[in-house]
C-alpha angles and dihedrals in degrees: 000000000000112000123187116197129191114204117198111190129140090216105081095196092054092047094049092047090052092047090053092054093048095048091055085077114088113257093004120126132182135196121201123210124177098189116070092204092053088047090057090053090050092049091053088059101044141004130234132209093231135015120206106198127189110226098216116050132142120261096001117038124206095263094051091046091050090054092050093048092050090050088056096038112017094188095051117139105228127183123187111229114195147141094211137086111288099187092088092059103027099108093044093049093050091048091050091056108260112159099203151341131243127189117226086230091061119124121242089257092052091047094050092044091053091050093048091049092048090053087055091049090251120134124224118197125191110249091235090056092050090051091049092049090049090054090049090053089052094055116106114259105237135141095223118084094351121115113202092233095179091067100040119098129148117228118236092262091048091050090051091050094049089048088054089051090051088055091053095248122156122237088254094055092044089052091052092048093050095041094239136114122271088241090058091051089052090050091053090047090056090053091048091051091050094049093048096037093234135126105210142047092246093052091047091053093049093047093047090053094042094053096042095246091139129038122243088251091057092048093061 
């Protein structure tokens, strides 16, 4: 069976490595795109059997890109491909319409199996993710000291602002980089503080890192 896969990952080496594994299968082809916006243009021209989407990307994250793909192609088979903690976003990803998850550390066999299962509308979850979800279910349900991680996600702008904070930039410099007013940056900061239940830039940065809301690359 011919299978066409679109890989969207802002790390070219990862994307090419994944493409190589996929194309070792007979009649399987893969296309790698590093820019989510270019990927959307490509998707408007042709469809793919499977979409492998990186969760953390600049400007358009994996969740936003998944939503946009499903608007264009409601029956699309989308797998989240990431090296980061998925527990934080698991509920949101499932609700959006993701059909599975693959770790970037997966073997070729695991990768191909996950794709085959997704094409059969069967979900494959990494064992480590299942264990993490089980631990989350076991946590006491209290309002104090518990962040509802399943419903917390920074928007692209908020991610960019927290990244600026991690680089030690002032609100004024962040505003200039993002082509927005300083007042708008402050407005977004207020929303970030509310989401993360913090009251300072430093606390926001620590929480964002703690709950996996930014990738390690973004935190540098």
